[in-house]
ZASEKE-686821 format. One record per residue (C-alpha): residue in three letters; z, x, y. Coordinates in Angstrom, 3 decimals. Layout:
# ZASEKE-686821
 rest       pz       px       py
  ALA        Z        X        Y
...
***
This chain:
# ZASEKE-686821
 rest       pz       px       py
  MET    0.000    0.000    0.000
  ALA    1.001    2.748    2.427
  ALA   -2.122    4.712    1.537
  ALA   -4.295    1.651    2.121
  ARG   -2.724    0.977    5.509
  SER   -3.207    4.663    6.430
  SER   -6.865    4.463    5.439
  GLU   -7.357    1.275    7.430
  SER   -5.769    2.794   10.539
  ALA   -7.759    6.021   10.148
  GLY  -11.054    4.116   10.082
  PRO  -10.956    3.019   13.741
  LEU   -9.765    6.480   14.744
  ARG  -12.712    8.105   12.998
  ARG  -15.122    5.629   14.592
  ALA  -13.610    6.255   18.011
  GLY  -13.850   10.012   17.434
  ARG  -17.507    9.743   16.488
  THR  -18.192    7.585   19.566
  VAL  -16.521   10.097   21.869
  GLY  -18.372   12.952   20.149
  ARG  -21.719   11.225   20.645
  ALA  -20.869   10.514   24.292
  LEU  -20.070   14.177   24.918
  HIS  -23.048   15.409   22.931
  LEU  -25.630   13.030   24.388
  PRO  -26.081   14.700   27.808
  PHE  -26.942   18.006   26.154
  THR  -29.163   16.658   23.374
  GLY  -30.783   14.162   25.753
  THR  -31.534   16.902   28.278
  ALA  -32.904   19.164   25.557
  ARG  -35.151   16.389   24.253
  GLY  -36.349   15.644   27.791
  ILE  -37.200   19.288   28.420
  ARG  -38.984   19.585   25.095
  LYS  -40.967   16.404   25.815
  ALA  -42.080   17.762   29.191
  THR  -43.035   21.234   27.963
  HIS  -44.894   19.889   24.925
  ALA  -46.846   17.165   26.773
  HIS  -50.652   16.806   26.777
  GLY  -51.160   18.780   23.574
  ALA  -49.084   21.789   24.637
  GLY  -46.753   21.292   21.686
  GLU  -49.549   21.325   19.127
  SER  -51.331   24.329   20.656
  GLY  -48.169   26.422   21.080
  LEU  -48.363   26.495   24.881
  GLY  -45.100   24.549   25.046
  LYS  -43.193   27.380   23.397
  LEU  -44.680   29.887   25.830
  ILE  -43.606   27.631   28.719
  GLU  -40.038   27.587   27.384
  LEU  -40.043   31.343   26.788
  HIS  -41.205   31.969   30.349
  ALA  -38.417   29.737   31.662
  VAL  -35.869   31.915   29.834
  ASN  -37.593   34.993   31.270
  GLY  -37.398   33.667   34.832
  ALA  -33.737   32.714   34.489
  GLY  -32.815   36.144   33.134
  ASP  -34.707   37.997   35.854
  VAL  -33.043   36.040   38.653
  MET  -29.608   36.783   37.187
  ILE  -30.346   40.494   37.496
  THR  -31.727   39.980   41.008
  VAL  -28.531   38.215   42.094
  ALA  -26.419   41.037   40.681
  LEU  -28.404   43.736   42.509
  ALA  -29.189   41.975   45.809
  SER  -26.023   42.833   47.699
  THR  -26.158   46.502   46.660
  VAL  -29.499   47.172   48.384
  PHE  -29.603   45.528   51.783
  PHE  -26.736   43.738   53.518
  SER  -23.982   46.065   52.295
  VAL  -25.104   49.053   54.435
  PRO  -26.088   49.759   58.084
  THR  -29.684   49.123   59.177
  ASP  -30.823   52.763   59.196
  GLU  -29.383   53.379   55.738
  ALA  -30.847   50.075   54.549
  ARG  -34.317   51.252   55.582
  GLY  -33.864   54.364   53.470
  ARG  -32.631   52.411   50.475
  VAL  -35.450   49.894   50.744
  ALA  -37.993   52.715   50.989
  LEU  -36.496   54.196   47.813
  TYR  -36.734   50.755   46.229
  LEU  -40.448   50.621   47.077
  VAL  -40.974   54.000   45.421
  VAL  -39.073   52.803   42.355
  THR  -41.163   49.632   42.127
  MET  -44.350   51.683   41.955
  ALA  -43.241   53.563   38.849
  PRO  -43.556   50.612   36.434
  PHE  -47.153   50.124   37.501
  ALA  -47.984   53.803   37.299
  LEU  -46.934   53.470   33.650
  LEU  -48.298   49.968   33.193
  ALA  -51.993   50.569   33.790
  PRO  -52.745   53.817   31.920
  VAL  -50.145   53.455   29.163
  ILE  -48.706   50.013   28.473
  GLY  -51.906   47.947   28.747
  PRO  -54.038   50.060   26.373
  LEU  -51.040   50.520   24.051
  LEU  -50.639   46.756   23.730
  ASP  -54.401   46.418   23.279
  ARG  -54.323   48.799   20.304
  VAL  -51.501   47.022   18.456
  PRO  -53.415   44.863   15.944
  HIS  -50.867   42.052   15.666
  GLY  -48.098   42.793   18.083
  ARG  -48.005   40.492   21.080
  ARG  -45.018   38.484   19.872
  ALA  -43.212   41.731   19.095
  ALA  -44.194   43.129   22.503
  MET  -42.711   40.127   24.329
  ALA  -39.583   40.266   22.169
  SER  -39.201   44.002   22.838
  ALA  -39.492   43.425   26.596
  MET  -36.738   40.810   26.346
  LEU  -34.455   42.984   24.208
  ALA  -34.907   45.998   26.482
  ARG  -33.779   43.979   29.498
  ALA  -30.805   42.608   27.573
  LEU  -29.600   46.133   26.811
  LEU  -30.329   47.356   30.341
  ALA  -28.359   44.446   31.814
  LEU  -25.340   45.595   29.831
  THR  -25.919   49.161   31.000
  MET  -26.017   48.081   34.657
  SER  -22.904   45.923   34.342
  GLY  -20.716   49.028   34.396
  ALA  -22.241   50.445   37.598
  VAL  -23.176   47.408   39.698
  ALA  -19.808   47.232   41.468
  THR  -20.241   50.690   43.054
  GLY  -23.931   50.267   43.974
  GLY  -24.558   53.926   43.194
  LEU  -27.930   55.526   42.608
  GLU  -27.330   55.448   38.853
  LEU  -28.452   51.822   39.023
  TYR  -32.026   52.842   39.847
  PRO  -33.036   54.237   36.434
  ALA  -31.810   51.057   34.769
  ALA  -33.504   48.912   37.416
  LEU  -36.705   50.870   36.784
  GLY  -36.463   50.061   33.088
  VAL  -35.957   46.378   33.891
  LEU  -39.069   46.379   36.089
  VAL  -41.186   48.103   33.438
  SER  -40.053   45.650   30.771
  SER  -40.526   42.633   33.042
  LYS  -44.069   43.621   34.009
  ALA  -44.991   44.449   30.426
  TYR  -43.861   40.975   29.387
  GLY  -45.869   39.435   32.246
  VAL  -49.052   41.258   31.263
  VAL  -48.816   40.130   27.644
  ARG  -47.901   36.587   28.642
  SER  -50.998   36.302   30.847
  ALA  -53.211   37.702   28.094
  VAL  -52.106   35.192   25.447
  VAL  -52.465   31.996   27.500
  PRO  -56.135   31.448   26.469
  ARG  -55.096   31.585   22.789
  LEU  -52.702   28.672   23.346
  LEU  -54.929   26.475   25.519
  PRO  -54.757   22.776   24.489
  PRO  -57.976   20.707   24.315
  LYS  -59.290   19.609   27.733
  PHE  -56.763   21.897   29.442
  SER  -57.929   24.190   32.238
  LEU  -56.835   27.809   32.542
  VAL  -55.578   27.216   36.083
  LYS  -53.523   24.246   34.890
  ALA  -52.118   26.165   31.898
  ASN  -51.167   29.129   34.085
  SER  -49.568   26.717   36.551
  ARG  -47.495   24.993   33.866
  VAL  -46.137   28.308   32.627
  THR  -45.419   29.624   36.117
  LEU  -43.835   26.353   37.259
  ALA  -41.421   26.484   34.329
  GLY  -40.371   29.963   35.423
  LEU  -39.851   28.788   39.003
  LEU  -37.780   25.781   37.951
  ALA  -35.642   27.950   35.696
  THR  -35.197   30.431   38.529
  GLY  -34.070   27.639   40.857
  ILE  -31.496   26.467   38.314
  ALA  -30.277   29.921   37.318
  ALA  -29.952   31.327   40.860
  PRO  -26.917   29.219   41.897
  VAL  -25.389   29.810   38.458
  GLY  -25.808   33.541   39.043
  VAL  -24.217   33.245   42.482
  GLY  -21.289   31.409   40.907
  LEU  -20.900   34.122   38.286
  GLN  -21.051   36.703   41.085
  GLN  -17.878   35.153   42.517
  ILE  -16.049   35.958   39.281
  GLY  -17.203   39.560   39.345
  PRO  -20.359   41.557   40.191
  GLN  -21.014   42.265   36.517
  TRP  -20.965   38.633   35.375
  PRO  -24.560   37.732   36.359
  LEU  -25.619   40.685   34.214
  TYR  -23.670   39.269   31.289
  GLY  -25.569   36.015   31.838
  ALA  -28.862   37.922   31.889
  PHE  -27.902   39.649   28.650
  ALA  -27.323   36.301   26.910
  LEU  -30.597   34.857   28.206
  PHE  -32.692   37.840   27.167
  VAL  -31.142   37.861   23.703
  LEU  -32.211   34.212   23.430
  GLY  -35.673   35.194   24.680
  THR  -35.920   37.920   22.041
  TYR  -35.423   35.331   19.314
  TRP  -37.679   32.798   20.998
  ALA  -40.589   35.235   21.239
  PHE  -40.738   35.481   17.453
  THR  -40.973   31.678   17.142
  MET  -44.327   31.695   18.937
  PRO  -47.388   30.709   16.845
  HIS  -48.995   33.481   14.784
  LYS  -52.250   33.124   16.734
  VAL  -50.484   34.744   19.706
  ASP  -50.855   38.111   17.969
  SER  -53.897   40.043   19.049
  ALA  -57.069   40.523   17.054
  LYS  -58.393   43.811   15.719
  GLY  -60.893   46.056   17.441
  GLU  -59.437   46.025   20.935
  SER  -60.153   48.802   23.427
  LYS  -59.316   49.961   26.915
  VAL  -60.801   48.558   30.128
  HIS  -61.751   50.876   32.997
  MET  -61.608   50.178   36.722
  LEU  -64.814   52.133   37.342
  THR  -68.054   51.921   35.392
  HIS  -68.814   54.777   33.004
  GLY  -72.386   53.880   32.150
  GLU  -72.663   50.498   30.475
  THR  -70.987   51.350   27.150
  LYS  -67.494   50.125   28.067
  PRO  -66.595   46.907   29.877
  SER  -64.826   47.298   33.202
  LEU  -63.479   45.004   35.896
  ARG  -66.674   45.717   37.840
  THR  -69.043   44.876   34.990
  VAL  -67.593   41.487   34.032
  GLY  -68.849   39.792   37.189
  PRO  -68.169   39.650   40.915
  SER  -65.517   36.940   40.642
  VAL  -62.914   39.323   39.205
  LEU  -63.536   42.013   41.816
  HIS  -63.532   39.636   44.791
  GLY  -60.559   37.738   43.387
  LEU  -58.650   41.012   43.177
  GLN  -59.561   41.889   46.767
  ALA  -58.347   38.534   48.050
  ASN  -55.142   38.674   46.026
  ALA  -54.506   42.226   47.226
  ALA  -54.533   40.859   50.787
  HIS  -52.063   38.142   49.774
  ARG  -49.773   40.699   48.095
  ALA  -49.941   43.089   51.042
  LEU  -49.023   40.218   53.363
  SER  -46.147   39.249   51.070
  GLY  -44.744   42.782   50.998
  PHE  -45.125   43.110   54.765
  LEU  -43.407   39.805   55.559
  ILE  -40.530   40.416   53.151
  PHE  -39.528   43.764   54.624
  PHE  -40.541   43.273   58.251
  LEU  -38.754   39.931   58.531
  ALA  -35.733   41.271   56.635
  PHE  -35.157   43.906   59.337
  LEU  -36.380   41.768   62.258
  LEU  -34.060   38.849   61.428
  ARG  -31.208   41.223   60.716
  GLU  -31.404   42.620   64.244
  HIS  -32.692   39.440   65.948
  PRO  -31.550   36.413   63.909
  LEU  -32.744   32.897   64.593
  ALA  -30.930   31.133   67.424
  GLY  -27.398   30.191   66.432
  GLN  -27.664   31.614   62.919
  SER  -26.437   34.726   61.179
  ALA  -28.850   37.330   59.842
  ALA  -28.269   36.243   56.241
  VAL  -28.816   32.559   57.067
  SER  -31.935   33.338   59.118
  LEU  -33.472   35.358   56.312
  GLY  -32.414   32.703   53.825
  MET  -34.180   29.967   55.805
  VAL  -37.456   31.883   55.835
  GLY  -36.983   32.770   52.164
  VAL  -36.436   29.115   51.250
  ALA  -39.617   28.161   53.138
  ALA  -41.580   30.775   51.197
  GLY  -40.010   29.650   47.923
  VAL  -40.848   26.008   48.590
  GLY  -44.415   26.997   49.417
  ASN  -44.667   29.027   46.216
  ALA  -43.339   26.144   44.105
  LEU  -45.683   23.696   45.836
  GLY  -48.642   25.978   45.204
  THR  -47.776   26.220   41.534
  ALA  -47.356   22.450   41.272
  ILE  -50.710   21.884   42.984
  GLY  -52.296   24.292   40.508
  ALA  -50.976   22.172   37.633
  TRP  -52.436   19.046   39.260
  LEU  -55.854   20.282   40.433
  LYS  -58.896   19.084   38.562
  SER  -62.587   20.042   38.714
  ARG  -62.134   23.008   41.056
  ALA  -63.574   26.477   40.474
  PRO  -60.970   29.250   40.814
  GLU  -63.244   31.124   43.241
  ALA  -63.213   28.119   45.575
  ILE  -59.415   27.917   45.380
  ILE  -58.998   31.602   46.258
  ALA  -61.434   31.360   49.185
  THR  -59.711   28.233   50.521
  MET  -56.266   29.820   50.319
  LEU  -57.521   32.931   52.092
  SER  -58.812   30.769   54.963
  LEU  -55.564   28.793   55.228
  ILE  -53.265   31.814   55.322
  LEU  -55.537   33.512   57.884
  ALA  -55.244   30.460   60.163
  ALA  -51.444   30.398   59.699
  ALA  -51.084   34.117   60.464
  ILE  -53.181   33.871   63.626
  ALA  -51.170   30.836   64.775
  ALA  -47.884   32.701   64.152
  ALA  -49.119   35.633   66.232
  VAL  -50.320   33.467   69.134
  PHE  -47.416   30.985   69.142
  PHE  -44.625   33.194   67.841
  SER  -41.412   31.262   67.225
  ALA  -38.851   30.679   64.484
  GLY  -40.713   27.560   63.374
  MET  -44.056   29.338   63.152
  VAL  -42.489   32.159   61.136
  ALA  -41.138   29.585   58.673
  VAL  -44.554   27.902   58.491
  LEU  -46.221   31.248   57.831
  GLY  -43.689   31.995   55.094
  ALA  -44.354   28.639   53.430
  MET  -48.128   29.083   53.668
  ALA  -47.867   32.629   52.327
  GLY  -45.927   31.374   49.310
  LEU  -48.339   28.510   48.652
  SER  -51.521   30.538   49.065
  GLN  -50.286   33.491   47.020
  ALA  -49.252   31.221   44.142
  LEU  -52.563   29.366   43.955
  SER  -54.625   32.524   44.450
  LYS  -52.806   34.390   41.673
  LEU  -53.120   31.461   39.268
  SER  -56.844   31.344   39.995
  LEU  -57.238   35.115   39.583
  ASP  -55.541   34.900   36.187
  ALA  -57.976   32.152   35.222
  VAL  -60.958   34.271   36.302
  ILE  -59.752   37.267   34.265
  GLN  -59.046   35.051   31.279
  ARG  -62.528   33.566   31.619
  ASP  -64.661   36.612   32.434
  VAL  -62.958   39.592   30.743
  PRO  -63.598   39.977   26.990
  GLU  -60.537   39.227   24.905
  GLN  -60.550   42.652   23.281
  VAL  -59.740   44.335   26.607
  ARG  -57.962   41.508   28.407
  THR  -54.455   42.981   28.201
  SER  -55.580   46.217   29.837
  ALA  -57.427   44.215   32.484
  PHE  -54.257   42.360   33.397
  ALA  -52.285   45.617   33.473
  ARG  -54.754   47.274   35.838
  ALA  -55.030   44.181   38.015
  GLU  -51.240   44.039   38.333
  THR  -51.207   47.717   39.265
  LEU  -53.673   47.183   42.117
  LEU  -51.754   44.152   43.369
  GLN  -48.434   45.978   43.281
  MET  -49.939   48.907   45.184
  ALA  -51.038   46.419   47.853
  TRP  -47.527   44.909   47.945
  VAL  -45.917   48.321   48.363
  LEU  -48.407   49.268   51.092
  GLY  -47.621   46.076   52.982
  GLY  -43.892   46.645   52.527
  ALA  -44.168   50.216   53.805
  ILE  -45.899   48.975   56.962
  GLY  -43.137   46.409   57.396
  ILE  -40.430   49.084   57.163
  VAL  -41.879   51.455   59.777
  LEU  -43.215   48.873   62.261
  PRO  -41.207   48.370   65.495
  LEU  -39.123   45.186   65.391
  ASN  -41.311   43.108   67.689
  GLY  -42.152   39.614   66.460
  VAL  -45.526   39.173   68.140
  LEU  -46.634   42.641   67.033
  GLY  -45.528   41.926   63.474
  MET  -47.379   38.628   63.227
  SER  -50.489   40.281   64.702
  VAL  -50.330   42.933   61.981
  ALA  -49.919   40.139   59.399
  ALA  -53.068   38.464   60.723
  GLY  -54.874   41.805   60.569
  ILE  -53.936   42.262   56.888
  VAL  -55.385   38.867   55.965
  THR  -58.466   39.447   58.108
  ALA  -59.204   42.637   56.173
  GLY  -58.947   40.720   52.900
  ALA  -61.199   37.943   54.155
  ALA  -63.799   40.464   55.337
  ALA  -63.798   42.210   51.953
  ALA  -63.765   39.174   49.662
  GLY  -64.628   35.984   51.549
  ARG  -68.421   36.001   51.320
  GLY  -68.388   37.314   47.757
  LEU  -66.004   34.570   46.626
  VAL  -68.151   31.842   48.149
  GLY  -71.267   33.267   46.505
  ALA  -69.547   33.749   43.151
  GLY  -68.201   30.200   43.284
  ARG  -71.698   28.818   43.814
  ARG  -73.055   30.819   40.886
  SER  -70.124   29.965   38.609
  GLY  -71.648   27.115   36.657
  ARG  -71.161   28.739   33.288
  PRO  -69.917   26.424   30.514
  ARG  -68.174   29.072   28.424
  ALA  -64.661   28.494   29.762
  ARG  -62.482   25.721   31.138
  VAL  -61.094   27.020   34.416
  ALA  -60.205   23.851   36.233
***
């Protein structure tokens, strides 16, 4: 009798426990199902693109955790003159990954017969271990951080090169390359937006905690990379791509058509403008903040405008239909040129914010379109090297723009005039070629928009 009564009373308790458990579990499982539904929509789940989207989200979240941990050690923690020196050293450090990337990493990845999943996993694991290494030194901000930061940059760019090269292998039916690139990039941006405040919160516990978060995310990414479809792995018989033509026996970025070359020229102008604005405005707003605001808030406002523009550009790329990538690049070049000229003529805090937003939007759409052109026009057997060399050229342009921004006198009108000059040079080099290439680009061999 007692046992029966105990069993009867335990039944409602068990049911209540299961109800509470489901209530607590539902937000997490429901969110996970919602994310999976979004990333796997429109055939992305069947093709494998959905898993790449999720992997790139983990990558973006991990990278921003490291950025949060390192941000205060480079700029606002030291006087202006010392900050210029540190930022110049940072620019030198950022060039090293690309000096390695083009001649070494790209061809190396090309020659691995079936290793793209392993390459992405290795890039994730390397950053996980480097995050732990940096966690012991981030509080002091000493120069010993730079070798580890260099390793993080190399690994991050190697992952990015491979990721861009495998997108065409995962393209769903009736899916454009621009749209696929946009979906992947948008996932990274959304993850960055979510992870950034989490990283800031962890920073309040201790400067090493965002790095612990990065470690956990990159370990997850290491596992996730190996869950990608087997078709991600490269085919046999791949070779190296050259920037300059050596006869006609080897494909190069010049021999695959004018769209790649002119797209690179236009994107180099966008990257140079980005590097210039980042560093020039960082020092300008530090010394001459926006009215009524601190230097950090002023820079943050312009940074938010650029970030919103970048996210909007990526979202537009995912939405665009029936547009050639050459036309998109040419249009973005015209828009940012108009914005830069307006900022120089009518210099004000509002115009600087508008220029930042337009720079973010135009750079995002132009880069997505350049990726689509490379994926369309460069043979698959040398595509990884092509992306590596393209990234090298773009990073060189970014560093050049940043160097100009560091040494330029802190005069707003002068700075915006230089910004307009950078874009004008890009338009002069690539504008006519892009328009002509867009008119000739009626080839049916690839879906680009």
